VMD Tcl script that draws the C-alpha trace (Angstrom):
set ca {
  {-27.07 -41.92 -25.55}
  {-27.07 -45.63 -24.79}
  {-24.82 -47.03 -22.06}
  {-24.39 -50.51 -20.56}
  {-23.71 -51.33 -16.92}
  {-22.95 -54.52 -15.05}
  {-24.48 -54.56 -11.56}
  {-24.01 -56.76 -8.51}
  {-26.76 -56.25 -5.90}
  {-26.36 -57.49 -2.34}
  {-28.74 -57.50 0.61}
  {-32.11 -59.24 0.67}
  {-32.22 -59.76 -3.09}
  {-32.78 -63.51 -3.57}
  {-36.06 -65.26 -2.89}
  {-38.02 -61.99 -2.98}
  {-38.94 -61.71 -6.69}
  {-36.03 -59.43 -7.58}
  {-35.31 -60.95 -11.01}
  {-38.92 -60.90 -12.18}
  {-39.48 -57.38 -10.93}
  {-36.31 -56.33 -12.77}
  {-37.71 -58.00 -15.90}
  {-40.97 -56.05 -15.75}
  {-39.31 -52.75 -14.84}
  {-36.80 -53.14 -17.69}
  {-39.64 -53.77 -20.13}
  {-41.50 -50.69 -18.98}
  {-38.38 -48.51 -19.40}
  {-37.13 -49.97 -22.70}
  {-34.00 -51.46 -21.11}
  {-32.28 -54.51 -22.59}
  {-29.98 -57.02 -20.88}
  {-30.29 -59.85 -18.37}
  {-30.50 -60.66 -14.66}
  {-29.59 -63.79 -12.64}
  {-28.99 -65.08 -9.13}
  {-25.39 -65.74 -8.12}
  {-24.13 -68.51 -5.83}
  {-22.86 -65.87 -3.34}
  {-26.44 -64.65 -2.62}
  {-26.05 -61.56 -4.79}
  {-28.05 -60.78 -7.92}
  {-26.06 -59.97 -11.06}
  {-27.49 -57.86 -13.87}
  {-26.33 -56.33 -17.14}
  {-28.58 -53.56 -18.35}
  {-28.43 -51.27 -21.36}
  {-30.35 -48.05 -21.91}
  {-29.99 -44.36 -21.27}
  {-28.30 -43.27 -18.06}
  {-31.62 -41.87 -16.86}
  {-33.51 -45.13 -17.52}
  {-30.84 -47.26 -15.79}
  {-30.84 -44.96 -12.76}
  {-34.66 -45.08 -12.71}
  {-34.60 -48.89 -12.82}
  {-32.31 -49.12 -9.78}
  {-34.48 -46.56 -7.96}
  {-37.62 -48.56 -8.75}
  {-35.99 -51.80 -7.57}
  {-35.08 -50.10 -4.28}
  {-38.75 -49.13 -3.81}
  {-40.11 -52.69 -4.24}
  {-41.68 -54.49 -1.31}
  {-39.61 -57.25 0.30}
  {-36.42 -56.22 -1.57}
  {-33.70 -54.58 0.49}
  {-30.63 -53.53 -1.50}
  {-27.72 -53.11 0.88}
  {-24.99 -52.46 -1.69}
  {-24.62 -52.08 -5.46}
  {-21.37 -52.58 -7.36}
  {-21.39 -51.09 -10.86}
  {-19.04 -51.57 -13.78}
  {-19.38 -49.60 -17.03}
  {-19.32 -51.76 -20.16}
  {-19.37 -51.40 -23.92}
  {-22.78 -51.16 -25.56}
  {-23.95 -54.36 -27.31}
  {-26.47 -55.02 -30.03}
  {-29.34 -56.90 -28.38}
  {-33.08 -56.91 -27.94}
  {-35.12 -57.71 -24.86}
  {-34.39 -58.29 -21.21}
  {-34.02 -61.85 -19.94}
  {-34.07 -63.72 -16.64}
  {-31.26 -66.29 -16.63}
}
mol new
graphics top color blue
foreach p $ca { graphics top sphere $p radius 0.5 }
foreach p [lrange $ca 0 end-1] q [lrange $ca 1 end] { graphics top cylinder $p $q radius 0.2 }
display resetview
């Protein structure tokens, strides 16, 4: 079953390749959505896939070198029709 989540990541998440690693991880897991840097030094992401694939993506991001996720805010959203994962 497909779900969509809106994430806000805080910690050491800007200037460390977070968005491009998210892009490649999403592609490998079949996740659609987008990711971007925010002015408040957080990274914002909307991702759509199975619950297992979204959880795996966050786990894989936590395991990346140089990235340190201190906190994650998550909001459930309605599923959208889209293709691909984009860096904004």
